[in-house]
MDTraj code that builds the backbone (N, CA, C; nanometers):
import mdtraj as md
import numpy as np

residues = "UNK UNK UNK UNK UNK UNK UNK UNK UNK UNK UNK UNK UNK UNK UNK UNK UNK UNK UNK UNK UNK UNK UNK UNK UNK UNK UNK UNK UNK UNK UNK UNK UNK UNK UNK UNK UNK UNK UNK UNK UNK UNK UNK UNK UNK UNK UNK UNK UNK UNK UNK UNK UNK UNK UNK UNK UNK UNK UNK UNK UNK UNK UNK UNK UNK UNK UNK UNK UNK UNK UNK UNK UNK UNK UNK UNK UNK UNK UNK UNK UNK UNK UNK UNK UNK UNK UNK UNK UNK UNK UNK UNK UNK UNK UNK".split()
xyz = np.array([
    [-1.8318, -4.4154, -1.5918],
    [-1.8189, -4.2715, -1.5815],
    [-1.7916, -4.2130, -1.7198],
    [-1.8502, -4.0985, -1.7406],
    [-1.8291, -4.0323, -1.8687],
    [-1.7054, -3.9425, -1.8586],
    [-1.6613, -3.8963, -1.9717],
    [-1.5403, -3.8154, -1.9778],
    [-1.5509, -3.6878, -1.8949],
    [-1.6617, -3.6113, -1.9005],
    [-1.6694, -3.4903, -1.8170],
    [-1.6614, -3.5222, -1.6671],
    [-1.7187, -3.6367, -1.6265],
    [-1.7122, -3.6747, -1.4853],
    [-1.5692, -3.7062, -1.4438],
    [-1.4948, -3.7713, -1.5308],
    [-1.3556, -3.8045, -1.5012],
    [-1.2721, -3.6766, -1.4901],
    [-1.2983, -3.5818, -1.5782],
    [-1.2256, -3.4549, -1.5764],
    [-1.2548, -3.3803, -1.4463],
    [-1.3816, -3.3792, -1.4049],
    [-1.4179, -3.3133, -1.2794],
    [-1.3506, -3.3819, -1.1610],
    [-1.3472, -3.5138, -1.1623],
    [-1.2845, -3.5890, -1.0541],
    [-1.1340, -3.5608, -1.0470],
    [-1.0681, -3.5593, -1.1615],
    [-0.9246, -3.5312, -1.1658],
    [-0.8971, -3.3888, -1.1178],
    [-0.9795, -3.2931, -1.1595],
    [-0.9613, -3.1543, -1.1160],
    [-0.9797, -3.1441, -0.9649],
    [-1.0790, -3.2138, -0.9098],
    [-1.1032, -3.2112, -0.7657],
    [-0.9859, -3.2723, -0.6896],
    [-0.9353, -3.3840, -0.7389],
    [-0.8212, -3.4497, -0.6737],
    [-0.6977, -3.3593, -0.6804],
    [-0.6755, -3.2936, -0.7932],
    [-0.5625, -3.2005, -0.8051],
    [-0.5762, -3.0850, -0.7058],
    [-0.6984, -3.0337, -0.6921],
    [-0.7220, -2.9256, -0.5969],
    [-0.6889, -2.9710, -0.4554],
    [-0.7322, -3.0910, -0.4186],
    [-0.7023, -3.1437, -0.2859],
    [-0.5525, -3.1635, -0.2662],
    [-0.4842, -3.2123, -0.3683],
    [-0.3394, -3.2334, -0.3576],
    [-0.2648, -3.1014, -0.3400],
    [-0.3021, -3.0019, -0.4167],
    [-0.2361, -2.8715, -0.4063],
    [-0.2606, -2.8117, -0.2680],
    [-0.3824, -2.8233, -0.2180],
    [-0.4135, -2.7708, -0.0855],
    [-0.3322, -2.8436, 0.0218],
    [-0.3226, -2.9754, 0.0114],
    [-0.2481, -3.0536, 0.1094],
    [-0.0994, -3.0197, 0.1048],
    [-0.0448, -3.0041, -0.0137],
    [0.0968, -2.9697, -0.0276],
    [0.1231, -2.8304, 0.0283],
    [0.0335, -2.7366, 0.0028],
    [0.0481, -2.6008, 0.0550],
    [0.0454, -2.6026, 0.2082],
    [-0.0479, -2.6758, 0.2667],
    [-0.0579, -2.6846, 0.4119],
    [0.0694, -2.7466, 0.4701],
    [0.1182, -2.8530, 0.4069],
    [0.2394, -2.9196, 0.4559],
    [0.3599, -2.8259, 0.4480],
    [0.3698, -2.7493, 0.3415],
    [0.4817, -2.6558, 0.3266],
    [0.4771, -2.5489, 0.4356],
    [0.3580, -2.4991, 0.4679],
    [0.3454, -2.3996, 0.5745],
    [0.3852, -2.4596, 0.7083],
    [0.3445, -2.5827, 0.7343],
    [0.3791, -2.6483, 0.8603],
    [0.5302, -2.6685, 0.8716],
    [0.5917, -2.7081, 0.7630],
    [0.7367, -2.7292, 0.7623],
    [0.8095, -2.5966, 0.7868],
    [0.7640, -2.4901, 0.7223],
    [0.8266, -2.3587, 0.7407],
    [0.8111, -2.3118, 0.8852],
    [0.6944, -2.3330, 0.9439],
    [0.6713, -2.2935, 1.0825],
    [0.7618, -2.3720, 1.1773],
    [0.7758, -2.5014, 1.1542],
    [0.8622, -2.5832, 1.2381],
    [1.0082, -2.5415, 1.2244],
    [1.0477, -2.5022, 1.1039],
    [1.1850, -2.4560, 1.0822],
    [1.2109, -2.3271, 1.1600],
    [1.1141, -2.2361, 1.1592],
    [1.1303, -2.1119, 1.2342],
    [1.1440, -2.1401, 1.3832],
    [1.0626, -2.2317, 1.4337],
    [1.0695, -2.2667, 1.5752],
    [1.2056, -2.3277, 1.6082],
    [1.2522, -2.4178, 1.5223],
    [1.3812, -2.4829, 1.5437],
    [1.4945, -2.3806, 1.5407],
    [1.4905, -2.2878, 1.4436],
    [1.5941, -2.1845, 1.4329],
    [1.5958, -2.0953, 1.5571],
    [1.4770, -2.0609, 1.6087],
    [1.4702, -1.9767, 1.7281],
    [1.5286, -2.0497, 1.8486],
    [1.4972, -2.1783, 1.8613],
    [1.5522, -2.2563, 1.9727],
    [1.7041, -2.2672, 1.9618],
    [1.7545, -2.2906, 1.8406],
    [1.8990, -2.3006, 1.8217],
    [1.9678, -2.1681, 1.8521],
    [1.9069, -2.0578, 1.8123],
    [1.9659, -1.9264, 1.8399],
    [1.9705, -1.9004, 1.9900],
    [1.8643, -1.9374, 2.0602],
    [1.8627, -1.9189, 2.2053],
    [1.9693, -2.0064, 2.2709],
    [1.9841, -2.1277, 2.2222],
    [2.0852, -2.2177, 2.2773],
    [2.2262, -2.1645, 2.2507],
    [2.2493, -2.1103, 2.1302],
    [2.3808, -2.0523, 2.0987],
    [2.4109, -1.9341, 2.1898],
    [2.3095, -1.8485, 2.2131],
    [2.3313, -1.7342, 2.3023],
    [2.3645, -1.7810, 2.4437],
    [2.2927, -1.8826, 2.4906],
    [2.3185, -1.9346, 2.6250],
    [2.4587, -1.9950, 2.6340],
    [2.4987, -2.0714, 2.5320],
    [2.6335, -2.1297, 2.5330],
    [2.7397, -2.0212, 2.5260],
    [2.7150, -1.9175, 2.4485],
    [2.8086, -1.8055, 2.4380],
    [2.8235, -1.7366, 2.5739],
    [2.7110, -1.7197, 2.6424],
    [2.7136, -1.6570, 2.7742],
    [2.7930, -1.7426, 2.8728],
    [2.7709, -1.8733, 2.8689],
    [2.8432, -1.9614, 2.9601],
    [2.9920, -1.9682, 2.9264],
    [3.0245, -1.9648, 2.7976],
    [3.1632, -1.9782, 2.7547],
    [3.2432, -1.8519, 2.7832],
    [3.1865, -1.7361, 2.7543],
    [3.2623, -1.6109, 2.7652],
    [3.2262, -1.5298, 2.8881],
    [3.1099, -1.5538, 2.9444],
    [3.0654, -1.4728, 3.0573],
    [3.0060, -1.3410, 3.0146],
    [2.9998, -1.3177, 2.8843],
    [2.9408, -1.1942, 2.8327],
    [2.8238, -1.2309, 2.7434],
    [2.7185, -1.1571, 2.7566],
    [2.6021, -1.1796, 2.6708],
    [2.6164, -1.0943, 2.5458],
    [2.5633, -1.1443, 2.4367],
    [2.5596, -1.0645, 2.3144],
    [2.4603, -0.9512, 2.3357],
    [2.4615, -0.8575, 2.2448],
    [2.3637, -0.7498, 2.2530],
    [2.2249, -0.8124, 2.2467],
    [2.1349, -0.7701, 2.3339],
    [2.0019, -0.8310, 2.3346],
    [1.9286, -0.8030, 2.2031],
    [1.8491, -0.8967, 2.1642],
    [1.7713, -0.8813, 2.0420],
    [1.6552, -0.7884, 2.0715],
    [1.6381, -0.6890, 1.9879],
    [1.5312, -0.5930, 2.0090],
    [1.4062, -0.6378, 1.9352],
    [1.2943, -0.6213, 1.9997],
    [1.1677, -0.6539, 1.9365],
    [1.1245, -0.5360, 1.8500],
    [1.0227, -0.5578, 1.7725],
    [0.9750, -0.4535, 1.6824],
    [0.9272, -0.3311, 1.7599],
    [0.8626, -0.3527, 1.8743],
    [0.8147, -0.2380, 1.9507],
    [0.9308, -0.1608, 2.0112],
    [1.0376, -0.2305, 2.0488],
    [1.1541, -0.1601, 2.1023],
    [1.2234, -0.0798, 1.9939],
    [1.2240, -0.1312, 1.8715],
    [1.2886, -0.0591, 1.7623],
    [1.2124, 0.0685, 1.7285],
    [1.0797, 0.0638, 1.7397],
    [0.9988, 0.1810, 1.7086],
    [1.0135, 0.2884, 1.8142],
    [1.0407, 0.2475, 1.9354],
    [1.0562, 0.3438, 2.0433],
    [0.9210, 0.3775, 2.1031],
    [0.9220, 0.4652, 2.2027],
    [0.7956, 0.5013, 2.2672],
    [0.7075, 0.5783, 2.1701],
    [0.5803, 0.5684, 2.1955],
    [0.4853, 0.6396, 2.1091],
    [0.5098, 0.7893, 2.1226],
    [0.5208, 0.8534, 2.0108],
    [0.5472, 0.9968, 2.0122],
    [0.4156, 1.0730, 2.0092],
    [0.4117, 1.1811, 2.0803],
    [0.2926, 1.2653, 2.0800],
    [0.2883, 1.3406, 1.9473],
    [0.1676, 1.3680, 1.8974],
    [0.1602, 1.4443, 1.7719],
    [0.2133, 1.5849, 1.7937],
    [0.2663, 1.6447, 1.6900],
    [0.3217, 1.7802, 1.7064],
    [0.2110, 1.8771, 1.7459],
    [0.2454, 1.9800, 1.8232],
    [0.1423, 2.0753, 1.8646],
    [0.0924, 2.1536, 1.7440],
    [-0.0328, 2.1968, 1.7488],
    [-0.0857, 2.2738, 1.6361],
    [-0.0117, 2.4067, 1.6251],
    [0.0010, 2.4584, 1.5041],
    [0.0728, 2.5855, 1.4877],
    [0.0001, 2.6977, 1.5610],
    [0.0778, 2.7828, 1.6209],
    [0.0204, 2.8964, 1.6934],
    [0.0307, 3.0202, 1.6062],
    [-0.0271, 3.1268, 1.6537],
    [-0.0248, 3.2511, 1.5768],
    [0.1157, 3.3101, 1.5696],
    [0.2002, 3.2802, 1.6668],
    [0.3341, 3.3384, 1.6658],
    [0.4220, 3.2733, 1.5584],
    [0.3918, 3.1489, 1.5195],
    [0.4693, 3.0839, 1.4137],
    [0.3788, 3.0634, 1.2933],
    [0.4077, 3.1318, 1.1821],
    [0.3217, 3.1171, 1.0644],
    [0.3370, 2.9774, 1.0037],
    [0.2303, 2.9321, 0.9415],
    [0.2353, 2.8005, 0.8785],
    [0.3263, 2.8075, 0.7557],
    [0.3776, 2.6956, 0.7131],
    [0.4672, 2.6970, 0.5967],
    [0.3992, 2.7542, 0.4721],
    [0.2689, 2.7295, 0.4592],
    [0.1986, 2.7812, 0.3415],
    [0.1898, 2.9337, 0.3450],
    [0.1591, 2.9863, 0.4619],
    [0.1495, 3.1316, 0.4746],
    [0.2863, 3.1953, 0.4520],
    [0.3896, 3.1322, 0.5039],
    [0.5250, 3.1827, 0.4866],
    [0.5638, 3.1819, 0.3387],
    [0.5279, 3.0757, 0.2680],
    [0.5598, 3.0678, 0.1251],
    [0.4831, 3.1735, 0.0475],
    [0.3549, 3.1941, 0.0824],
    [0.2761, 3.2979, 0.0143],
    [0.3386, 3.4354, 0.0366],
    [0.3812, 3.4607, 0.1589],
    [0.4416, 3.5906, 0.1910],
    [0.5678, 3.6117, 0.1092],
    [0.6508, 3.5067, 0.0986],
    [0.7742, 3.5212, 0.0196],
    [0.7441, 3.5454, -0.1279],
    [0.6433, 3.4756, -0.1805],
    [0.6076, 3.4960, -0.3201],
    [0.5589, 3.6385, -0.3439],
    [0.4822, 3.6931, -0.2509],
    [0.4360, 3.8301, -0.2653],
    [0.5528, 3.9274, -0.2603],
    [0.6486, 3.9002, -0.1728],
    [0.7667, 3.9877, -0.1651],
    [0.8460, 3.9835, -0.2938],
    [0.8579, 3.8645, -0.3526],
    [0.9313, 3.8537, -0.4800],
    [0.8563, 3.9239, -0.5927],
    [0.7238, 3.9184, -0.5896],
    [0.6445, 3.9785, -0.6953],
    [0.6539, 4.1310, -0.6907],
    [0.6788, 4.1874, -0.5745],
    [0.6855, 4.3342, -0.5623],
    [0.8118, 4.3902, -0.6080],
])
top = md.Topology()
chain = top.add_chain()
for i, resn in enumerate(residues, 1):
    res = top.add_residue(resn, chain, resSeq=i)
    for name in ("N", "CA", "C"):
        top.add_atom(name, md.element.get_by_symbol(name[0]), res)
traj = md.Trajectory(xyz[None], top)
């Protein structure tokens, strides 16, 4: 093998190693999250059995956001828009 071929081979092997290490790190992190969630659930269950009281329930992201809010109604003629109100005030000041 010539030197450029060896360099290409080493670069390819390094790329494979980095990819494998990255994949393994993601798998380990995912397993840790699963383990932490199971331990938290077990702690809550033991707390409930020990004290008879449950901790405050964990809220999900959708519960934290609350129900979907309707968009505000369009401005009507009886309530001037903020821009029109500002223009009116500026005209009053100019006079």
